[in-house]
C-alpha positions as CSV (number, residue, x, y, z in Angstrom):
1,X,90.8,121.4,90.0
2,X,91.2,118.0,88.3
3,X,89.3,114.8,87.8
4,X,91.3,111.7,87.3
5,X,89.2,108.6,87.7
6,X,86.4,108.7,85.2
7,X,85.8,109.4,81.5
8,X,86.5,113.1,81.2
9,X,87.4,115.8,78.8
10,X,90.3,118.2,79.4
11,X,89.0,121.6,80.5
12,X,89.1,124.4,77.9
13,X,92.1,126.8,78.2
14,X,89.9,129.2,80.2
15,X,89.5,126.6,83.0
16,X,91.8,127.0,86.0
17,X,94.7,124.6,85.6
18,X,94.2,123.4,89.1
19,X,90.9,121.8,88.2
20,X,91.6,118.2,87.6
21,X,88.7,115.8,86.7
22,X,88.5,112.3,88.4
23,X,85.3,110.8,86.8
24,X,84.2,107.3,85.7
25,X,81.3,105.1,84.5
26,X,80.9,101.4,84.8
27,X,78.6,98.4,84.1
28,X,79.2,95.0,85.7
29,X,77.9,91.6,84.4
30,X,78.5,88.0,85.5
31,X,79.4,85.7,82.7
32,X,77.7,82.7,84.1
33,X,74.6,82.1,86.1
34,X,71.6,84.3,86.7
35,X,72.4,88.0,87.2
36,X,72.0,89.2,90.8
37,X,72.0,92.7,92.1
38,X,75.3,93.7,93.8
39,X,75.1,95.6,97.0
40,X,76.3,99.2,97.2
41,X,77.6,100.3,100.6
42,X,76.0,103.3,102.3
43,X,78.1,106.5,101.7
44,X,78.7,106.8,105.5
45,X,79.7,103.1,105.8
46,X,83.5,102.6,106.6
47,X,85.6,100.6,104.2
48,X,88.6,98.8,105.9
49,X,88.0,101.1,108.9
50,X,88.4,104.3,106.7
51,X,85.6,106.8,106.0
52,X,84.7,107.1,102.3
53,X,85.5,110.8,102.4
54,X,89.1,109.9,103.5
55,X,89.3,107.3,100.7
56,X,88.1,109.9,98.2
57,X,91.3,111.9,99.0
58,X,93.4,108.8,98.8
59,X,91.8,108.1,95.4
60,X,93.0,111.5,94.2
61,X,96.5,110.9,95.5
62,X,96.5,107.5,93.8
63,X,95.7,109.0,90.4
64,X,98.5,111.6,90.8
65,X,101.1,109.0,91.8
66,X,101.8,107.4,88.4
67,X,103.5,109.1,85.4
68,X,102.4,109.5,81.8
69,X,102.6,106.2,80.0
70,X,101.9,104.2,83.1
71,X,98.9,105.9,84.7
72,X,95.7,103.7,85.2
73,X,93.5,106.7,84.4
74,X,95.0,107.0,80.9
75,X,94.8,103.3,80.3
76,X,92.3,102.3,77.5
77,X,92.6,98.5,78.0
78,X,93.2,97.8,81.7
79,X,97.0,97.1,81.2
80,X,97.6,99.1,84.4
81,X,94.4,98.3,86.3
82,X,96.3,96.1,88.8
83,X,97.6,99.4,90.3
84,X,94.1,99.8,91.8
85,X,94.8,97.0,94.3
86,X,95.0,98.6,97.8
87,X,94.7,95.4,99.8
88,X,91.3,95.1,101.3
89,X,89.8,97.5,98.8
90,X,90.4,98.1,95.1
91,X,90.3,101.5,93.2
92,X,88.6,101.5,89.9
93,X,89.7,104.6,88.0
94,X,88.4,106.9,85.3
95,X,89.4,108.0,81.9
96,X,90.1,111.5,80.5
97,X,88.4,110.6,77.2
98,X,84.7,111.3,76.4
99,X,84.4,108.1,74.4
100,X,83.4,104.8,76.0
101,X,86.3,102.8,77.5
102,X,86.5,99.1,78.1
103,X,89.1,97.7,80.6
104,X,90.0,94.3,81.9
105,X,90.8,93.9,85.6
106,X,91.4,91.1,88.1
107,X,90.3,91.5,91.7
108,X,89.6,89.2,94.7
109,X,86.2,88.3,96.0
110,X,87.1,89.8,99.5
111,X,88.0,93.2,98.1
112,X,85.5,96.2,98.3
113,X,85.5,98.0,95.0
114,X,85.8,101.8,95.4
115,X,84.7,103.6,92.3
116,X,84.9,107.3,91.3
117,X,81.8,108.1,89.2
118,X,82.6,111.8,88.8
119,X,85.1,113.8,90.9
120,X,87.7,116.6,90.9
121,X,91.0,117.3,92.6
122,X,91.5,121.0,93.3
123,X,94.7,122.4,94.8
124,X,95.8,125.8,96.0
125,X,97.3,128.2,93.6
126,X,97.2,131.8,92.5
127,X,93.8,133.2,93.3
128,X,92.6,130.2,95.2
129,X,94.5,130.0,98.5
130,X,92.0,128.9,101.1
131,X,90.0,125.7,101.7
132,X,86.7,127.6,101.3
133,X,87.8,128.9,97.9
134,X,88.8,125.4,96.8
135,X,85.4,123.9,97.8
136,X,83.5,126.8,96.1
137,X,85.5,126.2,92.9
138,X,84.8,122.4,93.0
139,X,81.1,123.0,93.5
140,X,81.0,125.1,90.3
141,X,83.0,122.6,88.4
142,X,80.8,119.7,89.4
143,X,77.8,121.9,88.6
144,X,74.7,119.9,87.5
145,X,75.3,116.2,87.6
146,X,73.1,113.7,85.8
147,X,73.1,110.3,84.1
148,X,74.8,108.5,87.0
149,X,74.2,104.8,86.7
150,X,75.9,101.7,88.0
151,X,75.1,98.2,86.9
152,X,76.6,94.9,87.8
153,X,76.3,92.1,85.3
154,X,73.7,94.1,83.5
155,X,71.6,94.7,86.7
156,X,71.4,98.0,88.5
157,X,73.5,97.8,91.7
158,X,71.4,97.3,94.8
159,X,71.1,100.6,96.8
160,X,71.5,100.4,100.6
161,X,68.4,101.0,102.8
162,X,67.3,104.6,102.9
163,X,68.9,105.5,99.6
164,X,67.3,105.7,96.2
165,X,69.7,107.7,94.1
166,X,73.5,107.9,93.4
167,X,73.1,111.7,93.9
168,X,73.3,111.0,97.7
169,X,76.9,109.6,97.3
170,X,78.8,112.8,97.1
171,X,82.0,112.8,99.1
172,X,84.3,115.6,100.1
173,X,87.8,114.8,101.4
174,X,89.5,116.8,104.1
175,X,92.1,119.3,103.0
176,X,95.3,117.3,102.7
177,X,98.8,117.6,101.1
178,X,98.8,115.9,97.7
179,X,102.0,114.9,96.1
180,X,102.3,115.5,92.3
181,X,105.2,113.4,91.0
182,X,107.6,114.2,88.1
183,X,105.9,113.7,84.7
184,X,102.5,113.7,86.2
185,X,99.4,113.5,83.9
186,X,98.4,117.1,84.8
187,X,101.6,118.6,83.5
188,X,102.4,120.2,86.8
189,X,105.9,120.5,88.2
190,X,106.7,118.1,91.0
191,X,105.3,119.5,94.2
192,X,103.3,118.9,97.4
193,X,100.2,121.2,97.5
194,X,97.2,121.5,99.8
195,X,94.2,120.0,98.0
196,X,90.8,118.5,98.3
197,X,88.9,115.9,96.3
198,X,85.2,116.1,95.9
199,X,82.7,114.1,93.8
200,X,80.6,111.0,93.6
201,X,82.2,107.8,94.9
202,X,80.6,104.3,95.4
203,X,81.8,101.4,97.5
204,X,80.7,98.1,96.0
205,X,80.8,94.8,98.0
206,X,83.3,92.2,96.6
207,X,82.2,90.2,93.6
208,X,81.8,86.5,93.8
209,X,84.5,84.4,92.1
210,X,84.0,84.3,88.4
211,X,83.7,86.6,85.4
212,X,81.7,89.8,85.7
213,X,81.1,93.0,83.8
214,X,80.8,96.4,85.6
215,X,79.6,99.5,83.9
216,X,79.0,103.1,85.2
217,X,78.1,106.5,83.7
218,X,78.0,110.1,84.8
219,X,77.7,113.5,83.3
220,X,78.6,116.9,84.7
221,X,77.7,120.4,83.4
222,X,79.6,123.1,85.3
223,X,77.9,126.3,86.5
224,X,78.9,129.7,87.7
225,X,82.2,131.0,86.3
226,X,82.7,127.7,84.4
227,X,79.4,127.7,82.6
228,X,79.8,126.6,79.0
229,X,83.6,126.1,79.3
230,X,83.7,122.4,79.6
231,X,81.8,119.3,80.6
232,X,82.7,115.9,82.0
233,X,81.3,112.6,80.8
234,X,82.0,109.0,82.0
235,X,81.2,105.7,80.3
236,X,83.5,102.9,81.4
237,X,83.1,99.2,81.3
238,X,85.3,96.8,83.4
239,X,85.4,93.2,82.4
240,X,86.2,91.8,85.9
241,X,87.8,88.5,86.8
242,X,87.3,87.8,90.5
243,X,89.8,85.2,91.7
244,X,90.4,84.1,95.3
245,X,93.8,84.3,96.8
246,X,96.1,81.3,96.2
247,X,95.9,80.2,99.8
248,X,92.1,80.2,99.6
249,X,92.2,78.1,96.5
250,X,94.5,75.7,98.2
251,X,92.2,75.4,101.2
252,X,89.3,74.9,98.9
253,X,91.3,72.1,97.1
254,X,92.0,70.4,100.4
255,X,88.3,70.6,101.3
256,X,87.3,69.0,98.1
257,X,90.0,66.3,98.6
258,X,88.7,65.6,102.1
259,X,85.2,65.2,100.7
260,X,86.4,62.9,98.0
261,X,88.4,60.8,100.5
262,X,85.3,60.5,102.8
263,X,83.2,59.4,99.9
264,X,85.8,56.8,98.9
265,X,85.9,55.4,102.4
266,X,82.1,55.1,102.5
267,X,82.1,53.2,99.2
268,X,84.8,50.8,100.6
269,X,82.9,50.1,103.8
270,X,79.7,49.4,101.9
271,X,81.4,47.0,99.4
272,X,80.6,43.3,99.8
């Protein structure tokens, strides 16, 4: 099992090599203007017509698709954060380090942010050959989860109606074939293996144009056969620049020009 999109620590040698962590923590703050709560989407709400459980699986594939040296989950500055751009939504990844991480990222206001607070990839291998066995192992790895927080511009993100805790945002992907590329961050040989992704994911509505700061945290203490072998912690801050597409900026400029021209005509008509 593996986690790949949050601040995490490599499991101890006794941990199954399949267990790959995908955790993360983030706080978001707007640089100018009064801080306003940002809306979290309900865990059953679709994003770009996809279920969030499906996107959790895609998130796991995303983190396994970039090699060492160019993987966004091993990036301490945000140098590879642009790889999170998936069109109408944007993946914000994790870190394998237990220490706080600060990254810079540029997004668009119309993009939903899809964040992994704490999650694992688990794939079939010796001793774990069935979907039921994978899910049982992931359950033990996630264990007892605590300290899940999400703030936007220093304000706790606004929970959707009917939800009061991020504990309700656990997602479990369908079983799917995950592709591990050459020189992947897990040290696996290139292969396509049946896998699942399970953990805590949050969809956050797009941020208004401007400067923001996003911060989230999470901690996991495994249980069962993994008790005391390892733990996973996330503490990640994203300094976010939200910039409209060039076409939107151009249209905005035309609108302002039209307003200015109208004001000029009014002044001319009222001149003596």
